[in-house]
Backbone as ProteinMPNN parsed JSONL, in Angstrom:
{"seq_chain_A": "MSEPLRCINHPNAETYLRCARCGVPICSRCAVPIEVGYICPACRNRQQRVFYADFRPVHYLVAAAVALPLAFLAGWIIPTSGWLALFLSPLAGMGIAEAVRWAIRRRRGRYTWLVVAACILVGALPWMLIILLPILSAPIAAASLTGIAWPLLWGIIYLVGAISAAVARLRV", "coords_chain_A": {"N_chain_A": [[43.955, 29.138, 36.584], [41.227, 27.215, 37.748], [40.424, 25.431, 40.802], [40.392, 21.842, 40.828], [37.337, 19.966, 40.538], [35.178, 17.61, 42.257], [33.812, 14.603, 41.122], [30.314, 14.025, 41.009], [29.312, 11.441, 41.158], [31.521, 9.825, 41.492], [33.457, 10.313, 43.979], [36.236, 10.247, 44.323], [37.359, 10.973, 41.953], [38.906, 13.545, 40.222], [37.879, 16.43, 38.417], [37.272, 18.744, 35.718], [35.079, 19.044, 34.323], [31.682, 19.785, 33.659], [28.154, 19.108, 33.855], [26.171, 19.837, 31.047], [23.53, 20.497, 31.302], [22.557, 20.567, 34.039], [24.753, 21.384, 35.485], [26.324, 20.051, 37.401], [29.401, 18.671, 38.682], [31.094, 16.269, 36.696], [32.845, 13.246, 35.949], [34.987, 11.757, 33.427], [34.099, 9.155, 33.117], [31.413, 9.254, 33.742], [30.363, 11.06, 31.97], [28.1, 11.727, 29.401], [28.034, 11.957, 26.009], [26.58, 14.606, 24.139], [25.003, 16.639, 21.59], [26.085, 19.166, 22.091], [28.458, 19.256, 24.052], [28.572, 17.591, 27.25], [26.481, 15.527, 29.308], [25.193, 14.629, 32.557], [24.539, 11.32, 33.995], [22.037, 11.401, 35.333], [20.618, 13.491, 34.093], [20.5, 12.423, 31.529], [18.829, 10.218, 31.997], [16.468, 11.553, 32.704], [15.952, 12.796, 30.275], [15.522, 10.575, 28.599], [13.231, 9.492, 29.709], [11.241, 11.108, 28.753], [10.716, 10.146, 26.225], [9.162, 7.907, 26.729], [6.914, 8.837, 27.956], [4.18, 9.108, 27.145], [3.406, 6.506, 26.713], [1.447, 3.702, 27.269], [0.426, 0.706, 29.066], [-1.619, -0.521, 27.592], [-0.894, -0.135, 24.995], [0.899, -2.149, 24.444], [-0.831, -4.302, 24.155], [-2.207, -3.482, 21.872], [-0.084, -3.531, 20.086], [0.475, -6.291, 20.058], [-1.964, -7.232, 19.059], [-1.894, -6.256, 16.475], [0.517, -7.273, 15.448], [0.417, -10.09, 15.706], [-1.579, -11.349, 13.885], [-0.418, -10.567, 11.425], [2.105, -11.736, 11.64], [1.383, -14.41, 11.779], [0.311, -14.801, 9.229], [2.575, -14.194, 7.627], [4.247, -16.159, 8.636], [3.194, -18.452, 7.55], [3.402, -18.1, 4.812], [6.032, -17.214, 3.98], [8.12, -19.142, 4.83], [7.523, -21.219, 3.085], [8.366, -20.355, 0.676], [10.884, -21.088, -0.052], [14.222, -20.494, -1.08], [13.789, -17.794, -1.353], [13.032, -16.937, 1.083], [15.223, -15.965, 2.378], [15.402, -13.314, 1.564], [12.824, -12.315, 1.864], [12.097, -12.611, 4.554], [13.442, -10.634, 6.274], [12.17, -8.381, 5.207], [9.521, -8.906, 5.86], [9.676, -8.821, 8.662], [10.399, -6.117, 9.049], [8.141, -4.948, 7.925], [6.096, -5.817, 9.658], [6.98, -4.612, 12.018], [6.793, -1.892, 11.293], [4.037, -1.693, 10.871], [3.13, -2.076, 13.471], [4.302, 0.155, 14.718], [2.86, 2.157, 13.395], [0.281, 1.581, 14.312], [0.451, 2.099, 17.066], [0.904, 4.708, 16.994], [3.528, 5.7, 16.663], [4.581, 5.763, 19.208], [6.94, 5.177, 21.82], [7.902, 2.271, 23.462], [9.44, 0.493, 26.089], [9.54, -2.282, 25.844], [8.347, -2.976, 23.452], [9.584, -4.086, 21.257], [10.087, -6.648, 22.194], [7.533, -7.728, 22.502], [6.666, -7.779, 19.828], [8.603, -9.482, 18.691], [8.01, -11.849, 20.07], [5.445, -12.297, 19.079], [5.995, -12.783, 16.367], [7.402, -15.17, 16.61], [5.426, -16.833, 17.796], [3.535, -16.709, 15.773], [4.754, -18.193, 13.761], [4.872, -20.717, 14.812], [2.612, -22.6, 14.419], [2.956, -23.453, 11.713], [5.518, -24.549, 11.874], [5.06, -26.646, 13.659], [3.362, -28.274, 12.145], [5.125, -29.071, 10.185], [6.901, -30.541, 11.74], [5.284, -32.541, 12.715], [5.173, -35.216, 11.534], [7.561, -36.322, 12.563], [7.17, -36.195, 15.297], [4.896, -37.782, 15.676], [5.306, -40.487, 14.887], [7.981, -42.88, 14.616], [10.159, -42.375, 11.905], [11.678, -43.094, 8.738], [15.106, -42.437, 7.83], [15.322, -41.433, 5.295], [13.01, -39.973, 4.815], [13.403, -37.9, 6.499], [14.978, -36.037, 5.228], [13.179, -34.765, 3.616], [11.887, -33.2, 5.423], [13.822, -31.6, 6.464], [14.643, -29.402, 4.776], [12.279, -27.679, 4.555], [12.081, -27.065, 7.297], [14.503, -25.776, 7.739], [14.122, -23.44, 6.167], [12.06, -22.321, 7.616], [13.349, -21.719, 10.027], [15.216, -19.888, 9.08], [13.453, -17.907, 8.288], [12.409, -17.148, 10.815], [14.716, -16.151, 12.151], [15.518, -14.048, 10.413], [13.193, -12.382, 10.277], [12.615, -11.765, 12.97], [15.013, -10.563, 13.817], [15.103, -8.302, 12.134], [12.77, -6.943, 12.887], [13.28, -6.426, 15.586], [15.546, -4.83, 15.37], [14.397, -2.611, 14.202], [12.571, -1.712, 16.128], [13.828, -1.555, 18.573], [14.859, 0.576, 21.067]], "CA_chain_A": [[43.094, 27.978, 36.435], [40.497, 26.967, 38.994], [40.659, 24.194, 41.547], [39.604, 20.733, 40.266], [36.123, 19.58, 41.251], [35.0, 16.177, 42.491], [32.652, 14.057, 40.408], [29.169, 13.781, 41.88], [29.116, 9.999, 41.292], [32.801, 9.216, 41.879], [34.105, 11.358, 44.777], [37.7, 10.191, 44.244], [37.791, 11.44, 40.636], [38.97, 14.985, 40.016], [37.396, 16.779, 37.092], [36.966, 20.129, 35.381], [33.925, 18.925, 33.441], [30.361, 19.956, 34.287], [26.989, 18.735, 33.042], [25.688, 20.966, 30.26], [22.149, 20.816, 31.658], [22.349, 20.944, 35.441], [25.954, 22.018, 35.985], [27.052, 19.306, 38.435], [30.676, 18.155, 38.182], [31.09, 14.86, 36.285], [34.129, 12.764, 35.433], [34.897, 11.233, 32.06], [33.336, 7.903, 33.139], [29.99, 9.574, 33.848], [29.955, 11.991, 30.919], [27.365, 11.198, 28.257], [28.16, 12.982, 24.981], [25.408, 15.084, 23.409], [25.409, 17.486, 20.47], [26.854, 20.314, 22.563], [29.067, 18.975, 25.343], [28.311, 16.351, 27.968], [25.495, 15.594, 30.381], [25.357, 13.61, 33.597], [23.587, 10.219, 33.835], [20.697, 11.771, 35.812], [19.975, 14.272, 33.029], [20.216, 11.488, 30.444], [17.637, 9.447, 32.378], [15.314, 12.453, 32.586], [15.722, 13.006, 28.853], [14.967, 9.362, 28.009], [11.873, 9.278, 30.219], [10.324, 11.862, 27.912], [10.343, 9.291, 25.101], [8.19, 6.905, 27.157], [5.929, 9.5, 28.804], [2.794, 8.871, 26.76], [3.212, 5.101, 26.408], [0.639, 3.013, 28.281], [0.43, -0.755, 28.888], [-2.573, -0.943, 26.566], [-0.211, -0.101, 23.707], [1.459, -3.482, 24.22], [-1.924, -5.124, 23.636], [-2.429, -3.052, 20.489], [1.052, -4.049, 19.315], [0.278, -7.727, 19.88], [-3.137, -7.437, 18.207], [-1.508, -5.966, 15.1], [1.642, -8.102, 15.012], [0.141, -11.537, 15.675], [-2.14, -11.82, 12.614], [0.556, -10.383, 10.354], [3.151, -12.747, 11.817], [0.78, -15.7, 11.433], [0.238, -14.84, 7.767], [3.945, -14.287, 7.101], [4.794, -17.443, 9.06], [2.685, -19.493, 6.656], [3.76, -17.858, 3.407], [7.456, -17.025, 3.678], [8.949, -20.356, 4.864], [7.235, -22.095, 1.946], [8.897, -19.756, -0.547], [12.216, -21.612, -0.33], [15.372, -19.603, -0.913], [13.332, -16.411, -1.271], [12.893, -16.602, 2.503], [16.403, -15.174, 2.76], [15.145, -11.908, 1.275], [11.49, -11.912, 2.292], [11.918, -12.597, 6.01], [13.698, -9.307, 6.856], [11.131, -7.464, 4.758], [8.331, -9.173, 6.672], [9.94, -8.298, 10.002], [10.306, -4.657, 8.989], [6.751, -4.606, 7.666], [5.351, -6.017, 10.904], [7.412, -3.564, 12.95], [6.226, -0.616, 10.859], [2.594, -1.738, 11.13], [2.961, -1.87, 14.916], [4.609, 1.569, 14.993], [1.739, 2.95, 12.91], [-0.88, 1.329, 15.168], [0.618, 2.759, 18.372], [1.171, 6.113, 16.65], [4.957, 5.972, 16.831], [4.987, 5.867, 20.613], [8.039, 4.281, 22.164], [7.785, 1.48, 24.675], [10.702, -0.21, 26.357], [9.469, -3.706, 25.498], [7.568, -3.206, 22.235], [10.364, -5.009, 20.424], [9.939, -7.995, 22.732], [6.175, -8.161, 22.17], [6.621, -8.08, 18.398], [9.422, -10.679, 18.469], [7.241, -13.0, 20.559], [4.342, -12.52, 18.137], [6.553, -13.414, 15.17], [7.691, -16.556, 16.978], [4.158, -17.548, 17.979], [2.891, -16.793, 14.47], [5.386, -19.23, 12.948], [4.798, -22.031, 15.468], [1.717, -23.594, 13.807], [3.572, -24.012, 10.515], [6.642, -25.389, 12.299], [4.523, -27.879, 14.244], [2.864, -29.121, 11.061], [6.317, -29.661, 9.554], [7.499, -31.502, 12.67], [4.295, -33.535, 13.129], [5.557, -36.6, 11.211], [8.624, -36.779, 13.462], [6.618, -36.327, 16.638], [3.829, -38.775, 15.768], [5.79, -41.862, 14.764], [9.351, -42.952, 14.096], [10.18, -42.436, 10.447], [12.972, -43.459, 8.157], [16.032, -41.323, 7.624], [15.104, -40.879, 3.96], [11.951, -38.966, 4.856], [13.877, -36.746, 7.275], [15.491, -35.017, 4.324], [12.027, -34.012, 3.147], [11.499, -32.28, 6.485], [14.948, -30.742, 6.811], [14.643, -28.144, 4.028], [11.25, -26.753, 5.042], [12.425, -26.636, 8.654], [15.58, -24.795, 7.589], [13.547, -22.178, 5.699], [11.311, -21.769, 8.74], [14.314, -21.145, 10.968], [15.747, -18.692, 8.425], [12.4, -16.894, 8.396], [12.356, -16.648, 12.192], [15.91, -15.339, 12.436], [15.484, -12.822, 9.626], [12.066, -11.511, 10.63], [12.763, -11.282, 14.346], [16.14, -9.624, 13.928], [14.751, -7.044, 11.474], [11.767, -6.252, 13.713], [13.947, -5.945, 16.797], [16.416, -3.715, 14.973], [13.554, -1.441, 13.903], [11.803, -1.254, 17.287], [14.647, -1.402, 19.765], [15.164, 1.997, 21.304]], "C_chain_A": [[42.459, 27.67, 37.79], [40.86, 25.614, 39.6], [39.834, 23.06, 40.931], [38.418, 20.388, 41.174], [36.116, 18.075, 41.46], [33.718, 15.725, 41.8], [31.542, 13.738, 41.399], [28.944, 12.286, 42.129], [30.37, 9.267, 41.761], [33.607, 10.25, 42.661], [35.631, 11.352, 44.709], [38.237, 10.745, 42.92], [37.756, 12.959, 40.563], [38.557, 15.297, 38.584], [37.25, 18.287, 36.942], [35.695, 20.196, 34.535], [32.63, 19.08, 34.225], [29.277, 19.526, 33.296], [26.471, 19.979, 32.325], [24.266, 21.377, 30.644], [22.02, 21.328, 33.083], [23.599, 21.537, 36.092], [26.714, 21.264, 37.062], [28.374, 18.806, 37.851], [30.579, 16.66, 37.867], [32.464, 14.495, 35.753], [33.922, 12.18, 34.035], [34.142, 9.904, 32.012], [31.839, 8.16, 33.146], [29.485, 10.382, 32.664], [29.288, 11.255, 29.76], [27.415, 12.266, 27.169], [26.802, 13.313, 24.351], [25.91, 15.998, 22.304], [26.339, 18.61, 20.907], [27.396, 20.005, 23.948], [28.701, 17.618, 25.911], [27.236, 16.59, 29.014], [25.759, 14.474, 31.372], [24.335, 12.486, 33.383], [22.176, 10.557, 34.302], [19.947, 12.575, 34.752], [19.645, 13.383, 31.829], [18.963, 10.676, 30.748], [16.38, 10.304, 32.284], [14.948, 12.667, 31.123], [15.077, 11.767, 28.228], [13.554, 9.082, 28.501], [10.834, 10.019, 29.393], [9.845, 11.007, 26.743], [9.213, 8.334, 25.473], [7.022, 7.51, 27.918], [4.494, 9.159, 28.429], [2.52, 7.416, 26.377], [2.501, 4.415, 27.563], [0.694, 1.507, 28.04], [-0.554, -1.254, 27.829], [-1.936, -0.925, 25.181], [0.49, -1.431, 23.407], [0.396, -4.42, 23.667], [-2.234, -4.77, 22.185], [-1.312, -3.602, 19.6], [0.889, -5.544, 19.049], [-0.893, -8.01, 18.953], [-2.826, -7.16, 16.739], [-0.46, -6.966, 14.609], [1.272, -9.572, 14.853], [-0.522, -11.993, 14.378], [-1.17, -11.67, 11.442], [1.662, -11.437, 10.423], [2.626, -14.135, 11.464], [0.728, -15.856, 9.915], [1.631, -15.0, 7.16], [4.577, -15.63, 7.461], [4.299, -18.61, 8.228], [3.222, -19.331, 5.246], [5.273, -17.916, 3.174], [8.288, -18.308, 3.794], [8.688, -21.307, 3.691], [7.804, -21.547, 0.646], [10.319, -20.211, -0.869], [13.3, -20.58, -0.118], [14.979, -18.135, -0.888], [13.127, -15.965, 0.173], [14.079, -15.786, 3.003], [16.148, -13.684, 2.586], [13.81, -11.427, 1.839], [11.344, -11.815, 3.807], [12.317, -11.265, 6.647], [12.659, -8.272, 6.429], [9.853, -7.651, 5.569], [8.507, -8.623, 8.082], [9.837, -6.788, 10.051], [8.865, -4.21, 8.761], [5.886, -4.744, 8.911], [5.704, -4.927, 11.909], [6.813, -2.213, 12.576], [4.718, -0.576, 11.078], [2.305, -1.505, 12.609], [3.241, -0.411, 15.269], [3.466, 2.466, 14.54], [0.544, 2.802, 13.849], [-0.765, 2.016, 16.528], [1.046, 4.214, 18.203], [2.584, 6.559, 17.0], [5.386, 6.206, 18.275], [6.087, 4.849, 20.879], [7.744, 3.571, 23.473], [9.066, 0.687, 24.861], [10.691, -1.641, 25.837], [8.612, -3.974, 24.276], [8.286, -4.195, 21.327], [10.187, -6.441, 20.885], [8.558, -8.563, 22.414], [6.095, -8.572, 20.708], [7.445, -9.331, 18.086], [8.682, -11.935, 18.93], [6.084, -13.312, 19.618], [4.836, -13.183, 16.855], [6.853, -14.883, 15.447], [6.413, -17.376, 17.106], [3.429, -17.702, 16.645], [3.481, -17.871, 13.583], [5.256, -20.622, 13.558], [3.821, -23.006, 14.825], [2.319, -24.242, 12.557], [4.718, -24.952, 10.882], [6.144, -26.706, 12.898], [3.975, -28.813, 13.182], [4.029, -29.79, 10.34], [6.891, -30.763, 10.444], [6.549, -32.623, 13.081], [4.657, -34.962, 12.735], [6.645, -37.154, 12.13], [8.057, -37.051, 14.844], [5.613, -37.466, 16.763], [4.339, -40.207, 15.718], [7.229, -41.846, 14.287], [9.309, -43.115, 12.572], [11.586, -42.731, 9.974], [13.813, -42.209, 7.919], [15.816, -40.681, 6.261], [14.021, -39.8, 3.987], [12.335, -37.766, 5.719], [14.421, -35.649, 6.378], [14.356, -34.188, 3.738], [11.552, -32.995, 4.163], [12.589, -31.243, 6.747], [14.908, -29.404, 6.079], [13.53, -27.205, 4.464], [11.54, -26.225, 6.448], [13.535, -25.586, 8.623], [15.033, -23.447, 7.142], [12.716, -21.523, 6.788], [12.223, -21.104, 9.759], [14.922, -19.861, 10.379], [14.724, -17.566, 8.484], [12.379, -16.292, 9.798], [13.528, -15.73, 12.504], [15.854, -14.006, 11.686], [14.394, -11.858, 10.053], [12.226, -10.935, 12.035], [13.895, -10.278, 14.449], [15.82, -8.284, 13.256], [13.744, -6.263, 12.303], [12.399, -5.664, 14.972], [14.841, -4.754, 16.464], [15.589, -2.451, 14.709], [12.92, -0.859, 15.15], [12.65, -1.008, 18.521], [15.074, 0.044, 19.915], [16.595, 2.151, 21.741]], "O_chain_A": [[43.081, 27.844, 38.838], [41.516, 24.782, 38.974], [38.686, 23.286, 40.547], [38.49, 20.503, 42.397], [36.947, 17.356, 40.906], [32.681, 16.382, 41.886], [31.8, 13.241, 42.495], [28.444, 11.903, 43.187], [30.275, 8.199, 42.366], [34.376, 10.999, 42.058], [36.257, 12.367, 45.013], [39.442, 10.961, 42.785], [36.724, 13.583, 40.808], [38.844, 14.535, 37.66], [37.121, 19.01, 37.93], [35.289, 21.269, 34.089], [32.505, 18.56, 35.334], [29.461, 19.575, 32.08], [26.35, 21.046, 32.928], [23.845, 22.493, 30.339], [21.447, 22.391, 33.317], [23.499, 22.139, 37.161], [27.682, 21.802, 37.598], [28.457, 18.545, 36.651], [30.052, 15.882, 38.663], [33.161, 15.33, 35.176], [32.798, 12.126, 33.537], [33.593, 9.554, 30.966], [31.074, 7.36, 32.608], [28.285, 10.383, 32.389], [29.833, 10.296, 29.213], [26.901, 13.367, 27.367], [25.993, 12.428, 24.071], [27.118, 16.12, 22.103], [27.27, 18.969, 20.186], [26.825, 20.464, 24.938], [28.54, 16.636, 25.186], [27.09, 17.693, 29.54], [26.453, 13.503, 31.071], [23.359, 12.682, 32.658], [21.208, 10.055, 33.731], [18.755, 12.354, 34.542], [18.615, 13.576, 31.184], [18.128, 10.465, 29.868], [15.338, 9.828, 31.832], [13.768, 12.714, 30.774], [14.172, 11.901, 27.404], [12.757, 8.489, 27.773], [9.675, 9.608, 29.336], [8.697, 11.128, 26.315], [8.393, 7.987, 24.623], [6.21, 6.772, 28.477], [3.668, 8.941, 29.314], [1.487, 7.13, 25.771], [2.92, 4.54, 28.713], [0.98, 1.074, 26.924], [-0.333, -2.308, 27.233], [-2.395, -1.632, 24.284], [0.653, -1.796, 22.243], [0.689, -5.246, 22.802], [-2.492, -5.652, 21.366], [-1.568, -4.082, 18.495], [1.139, -6.009, 17.937], [-0.827, -8.934, 18.142], [-3.43, -7.766, 15.854], [-0.543, -7.45, 13.48], [1.774, -10.234, 13.944], [-0.054, -12.973, 13.798], [-1.104, -12.537, 10.57], [2.098, -11.963, 9.398], [3.362, -14.949, 10.906], [1.061, -16.914, 9.381], [1.84, -15.84, 6.285], [5.354, -16.179, 6.68], [4.937, -19.663, 8.208], [3.47, -20.321, 4.558], [5.733, -18.602, 2.262], [9.112, -18.552, 2.912], [9.552, -22.114, 3.348], [7.731, -22.215, -0.386], [10.898, -19.764, -1.859], [13.31, -19.873, 0.89], [15.768, -17.302, -0.44], [13.056, -14.77, 0.457], [13.948, -15.005, 3.946], [16.631, -12.877, 3.38], [13.681, -10.272, 2.244], [10.545, -11.015, 4.296], [11.581, -10.787, 7.51], [12.308, -7.386, 7.208], [9.184, -6.68, 5.924], [7.585, -8.023, 8.634], [9.256, -6.232, 10.983], [8.42, -3.215, 9.332], [5.044, -3.89, 9.187], [4.822, -4.383, 12.574], [6.373, -1.468, 13.452], [4.177, 0.471, 11.435], [1.346, -0.816, 12.958], [2.494, 0.192, 16.04], [3.134, 3.434, 15.223], [-0.132, 3.785, 14.15], [-1.768, 2.465, 17.083], [1.491, 4.861, 19.151], [2.802, 7.637, 17.552], [6.443, 6.785, 18.526], [6.151, 3.798, 20.241], [7.381, 4.2, 24.467], [9.694, 0.265, 23.89], [11.732, -2.157, 25.43], [8.183, -5.11, 24.078], [7.652, -5.045, 20.702], [10.142, -7.356, 20.063], [8.429, -9.744, 22.093], [5.515, -9.61, 20.388], [7.014, -10.16, 17.285], [8.723, -12.964, 18.257], [5.777, -14.482, 19.387], [4.16, -14.058, 16.314], [6.586, -15.742, 14.607], [6.329, -18.486, 16.582], [2.775, -18.719, 16.413], [2.779, -18.416, 12.731], [5.511, -21.614, 12.874], [4.171, -24.178, 14.69], [2.2, -25.453, 12.37], [4.876, -26.015, 10.283], [6.738, -27.76, 12.669], [4.112, -30.031, 13.305], [3.928, -30.947, 9.931], [7.319, -31.804, 9.945], [6.977, -33.572, 13.739], [4.461, -35.866, 13.547], [6.64, -38.345, 12.438], [8.426, -38.033, 15.488], [5.484, -38.058, 17.834], [3.837, -41.06, 16.45], [7.653, -40.899, 13.624], [8.521, -43.893, 12.035], [12.552, -42.627, 10.73], [13.302, -41.093, 7.823], [16.101, -39.495, 6.09], [14.113, -38.816, 3.254], [11.668, -36.733, 5.678], [14.342, -34.469, 6.717], [14.557, -33.022, 3.398], [10.882, -32.027, 3.804], [12.301, -30.135, 7.2], [15.12, -28.363, 6.702], [13.8, -26.033, 4.724], [11.268, -25.061, 6.745], [13.509, -24.624, 9.39], [15.434, -22.414, 7.677], [12.669, -20.296, 6.876], [11.897, -20.043, 10.29], [15.116, -18.875, 11.091], [15.079, -16.409, 8.703], [12.335, -15.072, 9.953], [13.342, -14.649, 13.062], [16.117, -12.954, 12.27], [14.635, -10.658, 10.179], [11.996, -9.746, 12.252], [13.748, -9.246, 15.105], [16.226, -7.236, 13.759], [13.853, -5.041, 12.412], [12.086, -4.542, 15.369], [14.878, -3.776, 17.212], [16.052, -1.342, 14.974], [12.742, 0.356, 15.24], [12.213, -0.306, 19.432], [15.591, 0.651, 18.977], [17.048, 3.268, 21.99]]}, "name": "protein", "num_of_chains": 1, "seq": "MSEPLRCINHPNAETYLRCARCGVPICSRCAVPIEVGYICPACRNRQQRVFYADFRPVHYLVAAAVALPLAFLAGWIIPTSGWLALFLSPLAGMGIAEAVRWAIRRRRGRYTWLVVAACILVGALPWMLIILLPILSAPIAAASLTGIAWPLLWGIIYLVGAISAAVARLRV"}
């Protein structure tokens, strides 16, 4: 058996493991599992950079231009649907995410998910402000607060469902 090697990132760690791509010695803390063995963190970073190679900042603008009108439309329709918002909001989030992916031709950006989530939030704000306008404009009785509570709840359910579904679809 050969002499143990020293990890390239942790000189105190002895190892017999080498990166499958570049061959440098790596310890079990550094090893990133792949289909056939392990790679070092540097090779993993090089591999992930390939995913973002053809993504440009203008793609964020395209993503926002596609997501904002769709989110505005969904933000007006879905919270008014009552309990159906439980089922429709994740569908809307996935639909918006897929429309953005189609518009940017399936390119991957590190923050595309954040742009789409912000657009969904901004798209629902006008409806939420109209619901909250009676509270903000003048003091009202507690009896009329119950009339605002349900629509506000459905709006919050829409935001949580749509944003979480879009983020889950776009997060790399």
